[in-house]
N, C-alpha and C positions, 0 to 999 in steps of 0.2 A: 083633763088631767088624769094621772093614775097615782095611786099610792098602795103600798104594800100594807097587809094586815097579818098580824100573828094568828095563825090557826088556833093556838092555845087560848087566846083571848075569847074566841067564839066558843070554844068547848066549855070554859068556865061559867057561861050564862051570866056574866056580870057586865053591866053597861060599860063602855069605854069611849073616849073621845077620838075623833078623827079630825086633824087639824089641817085646814086649807092653807095655801100659800098667802093668802091675803090676811090671815089672823082669824077667820072664822072658824067656828068649831061646830062639828056635827056629832051628836051622841049616838052611838050604835047600841041598839038593844038586841042581843043575841036571843034566839037564833036569827042570823041575817036572812032576810026576805029577798033582798035586792042585790045586785052586784055593783049598782051605782048609787051615789047620793048627790044631792044638790046643796051647795053651800048657801046658808041663809043670808050671808054678807055680801057675796059677790055674784051669787047665782051660777057659779061654775059647776059643771058636772064633773064628778070625781068617780072614776072607775076603781073599784077596790079589788086587788088581786090578793087572794089568801095564800100565805106562805106557811107550809106544815110546820107546826111546832112553834118555837119562840126563839128565833134566831137573833133577834135585837136589832140587827143591821143587814142590809143588803150592800154588796160592794159594787159600785158603778164605776164608769170611767169619766173623767172630767178632761175635756179636749182643749186645753190652753197651750198650744204648741205641740206638745207631745202627750200621748194618753197616759194619764196617772190616776191611780184608784182614788175614789172618793166614797164617803159613807152616805147611805140613803136610809131614812128611817123606816122601821117596820112598827107601824102604829098598833097599839094595843099590847106591845111588847112589855115584859117586866124589866127589861134593861134600861139603863139610864138613857134618857133622851139625848140625842146628838147635840141639841143646844145647850145641854148642862154638862157635856164633857169638857174637860180641860184641853187645852192644845196638846199637852203632853199625853193625855189618854187618846186622844184621836191619832196622834203621831205613832204611838205604840201599836194600836190596832192596824193601822196602814202599813207599818213596818212589817208585821207579821204577814200580811197580805201579800206584800211584794216578795218577801222570802218564799212564801207558797208558790207564787207565780214563777219566780226563777227555778224553784225546785221541779216544778211540773214541766217546764221547759227542757230541763236537762235530762229527764227521764227517757 
């Protein structure tokens, strides 16, 4: 598995959790020594990809018929976790993404 990590979280030198899909939690103690961790609950290996700054979310694509944008978490981010966003908040973020995609296609 893969997960995105906020680069800002590493620079702060404060421990932060990385959540596995199974519900397991791994505490990361900066500075990171490894780019992979093992979930203590399900033993899955998780590769951590550090994203510069604190973007909050990564925009991915969900292929259910036609490609539509979806939010992927950036762990260690100071942004509100995706699972705590209301549907209206998610829709607003994704609406802006769709507008940006349309705008870039028209250029």
